[in-house]
N, C-alpha and C positions, 0 to 999 in steps of 0.2 A: 504493500499500499504505500502511495506517495502522498504525503500530507499537504504538498503544495497543489495538488490537482484535485480539488473536491475533498471535503472532509469525511472520512470513514464513519460509519455509524457503529453503534454498540455491537450490532449483529456481525459486523465484519471483524471487530476484534474478537468476538466469541469464536467465530470460525477459525481465526488465526490461532487461538489457544487450542482448539480442537485438533488442527493439523499438527501442532507441536506435540500434543499428547500422543497422537498416532505415531509420531516420529520417535518418541521415547520408547514405546513398545516395539516398534519395528527394529530400531537400532539395538534394543536389548536382546532381541532374538537373534540378531546377527552377532552380537557379543557371545551369547551362548553357543552358537555355532563355531565362532572362532576358538572358544575354549573347549571344543570337542564334547559339548554336552548334548548336542543333537546328532543323532545317528540315522535318521529316518531317510535321508536323502543326501546326494552329493553336494559339497559345498557350493560349487558353481551354479547348480540348478536351484538350490535353496536361495541363494542370493537374487537370482532373477525372479523367482516366484514372489519373494517378499517385496522386491522393488515394484512389481506389478500391483501387489495389494496395497502398498503405500500410495501409489499413483490413483488407484480406483477410490480408496477411502478419502483421499484429499478432495476428490471431486464430490464425493457424497456428503461432505460436511454441511453443504447448504441445505440438506434435508433434516439436519439434527435439531434437537429442541432449542428453542430460544431462551429457556429459563431453567437450565439444568442445576442440580446440586453437584458439587465437585465429585462425590462418590458416584452419583448416577452417570455423570459424563464419562468418568474413567471406566465404569463397568460396561457402558454401552460401546465404547471403543474396543475394550477387550473382547466383547462378544462378537463384534463386527469382524475383528481380525481372525477370531477362532472359526467363525463361519466360512470365511474365505479359505482358511487353511484346510478345513474339512472338505470343502469343494475340490481342493487339490489332492484330497486323500492323505493328508498329513495329520492324521488323527492324534498321534502321540505328541507331536509338536504343538498341536492346538492347546493341549493341557499344560504347556510350559510358559504360556504367556504370563508375564509378570512374576514368574517363578523366583522366590526369594527376593523380590523387588518390593520395598515398602510403599504402600500406596501413597502416603504423604510425600515420599521422595519423588514418586512419579509426577504428582501434581506440581510439586515446587519446581521441578526442572522444567516442566511445560510452562509454568508461570513466569519463571526467570527468563526463559527464551523469549516469550511474548513481551516482557517488559524491556528486555535489552534491545530487541528489534524496534520497539516503539521509542525508546529514548534515543536511539541513533537517529530517528527521523524527527525528533522534536525541534520545533522552530523557536529561536529566541524571540522575546517580545521587543517589538521595534519602538514602543513608546519610551520617551526619554523622562524618566522619574526615578526618585530614589527607591521606591517600592519595586518598579520593574527591574532596576539594577540588581536588587536582591534576588528577584526571581531568576534573572538571567545567570547570576552567579551560581544559584542552585542548579539550574539546567546544565551549566557547564560542569559542575561538580558531578552531577549524575552521569554525563557522558564519559567522565574519566574514572568512574566507580566500576571497575570490572568485577563481576560476580565470582565468588570463591565458595566452595562448600566441600562437604565430605559425604561419602556414600560407602556402604558396606555391601559388597556383592560376593556371595559365596561361590567358591570354585572358579574365581576369575582373577587373573594375575593383576597385581597393582598397576602395571602398564596399561592393561586393558581398561581398568577402572578410570584412569587418568584420561585415556583417549575417549572413553564413552562420554564423560563430562565435557570434554573439550569440544566435542561435536555440537554441543549446545552453548558454546561460549563461556563455560564455566571452568575456572581453574581449581584443581584439586587442592584442598587444604584440609589437613587431618583433623583440626580441632575447630573448624568453623561450620556451624550449621547454615543451611540454606536460609533459614529464618532470618539471619542477620541482614542479608541483602534485601530480602522482601520488605523487612521493617524499615531499613534506610530508605528505600525507594518510597514507600508510603509517607514516611516523615517528610521527604522532599516534596512529594506531591501536595502535602498539606500546606507547605510554605507557598508553593506556586498558586494553589487554589485560593489561598487567603489574599495574595496580591491581585489575582484576577477579580476576586469579588470586590476588592477595594477600588480597582480601577473601573470595574464594570457593574458597579452597584449590586453585588451579590447575585450574579447570574448562575452560580454553581451551588447546588445544595450540598451542604457539608455532611448530611447524615449518611451518605454512602461511604465516604472515606472514614467516618467515625465507626460505621459498622465493620468495615474491614480491619480497622484497629482492634475492635472487640474480638474479631475472629483470631487475629494474631495472638491476643492474650490468651484465648481459650484453646486454640488448635495449633498455634505456632505457624499457621499458614493463612493467607488471605483467600480462603477456600471458596467463596461465592463468586464464580467466574462471570455471572451476569452483572453482579454490582460492579466488579472490577473493570469490566468492558464499558459500563456506563461512565466511570471515572475517566478512562482514557479518552473516550470519545469527547467528553465534555471539556477536558483540558485542551485538546487539540483544536476543537471548533472554537473555543473562546479566544485562544491565543490567535488563531487565524482572523477572528472577527476584530480584535484590537489592532493587529497589524494592517488589516484592510482599512480601518478607520483612520489609522495614523498615516497611511499611504495617501488616502483621499485628502486629509487635512494638509499634507505637504504639497500635493498637486494643486489645491485651491490657492495656498499661499504663493506658489510660483505664479499662477495666473494673475493673481491680484498684484504681484510685484511687477509684472510686465504690462499692466494696463496704464 
């Protein structure tokens, strides 16, 4: 998604999360295969089948629920992958989806990938004010804040675990939970939302971000993907609105100067 060409809707961010969740499970099956834990089919054929399943499911996310719970979303994706593996007659492999993979870790990795891609595309606020300068410094800090985290995978070499996380832009850190990055990002979003509401007369509801903080306190993950998607869409659309208004003011000022 390109934030400068029309603003994505919450639904589009939700679908992006779904695709990342699919990738976590597909990549994990490939990891199990690399670790010789899957013996049902040859390595080359298995990789080709999984990549086809990945492509098919990425296309199908447009039909998924618009208001999923995080557990429901992960469960639906696992069932969808299992169904396609069974169609390929890989019945034993279908039972290995998410094997020894903590469901919270699965969700957090998909969330982190969604957040990292979003942050890379974030626009700075063009308005010249002390508040916006604070928001821009926060955005700059977000872009420089690379995610780190730890994961325990049974029967997998440390190198493979590091590579698994690296595919999602996460650096392996033995003592750092995924929750730290998610909490840091939500805290930065709160600052940005506060600035936007100050500059734009309260156009973003804070109850969504407050709810995600509550989930972080209870579950150590911002687990409601629908609410997170609304927050992402709201921030990007409001920054674009401020920038558009600022650009128009500058244009009118140039016109008046030339009259």
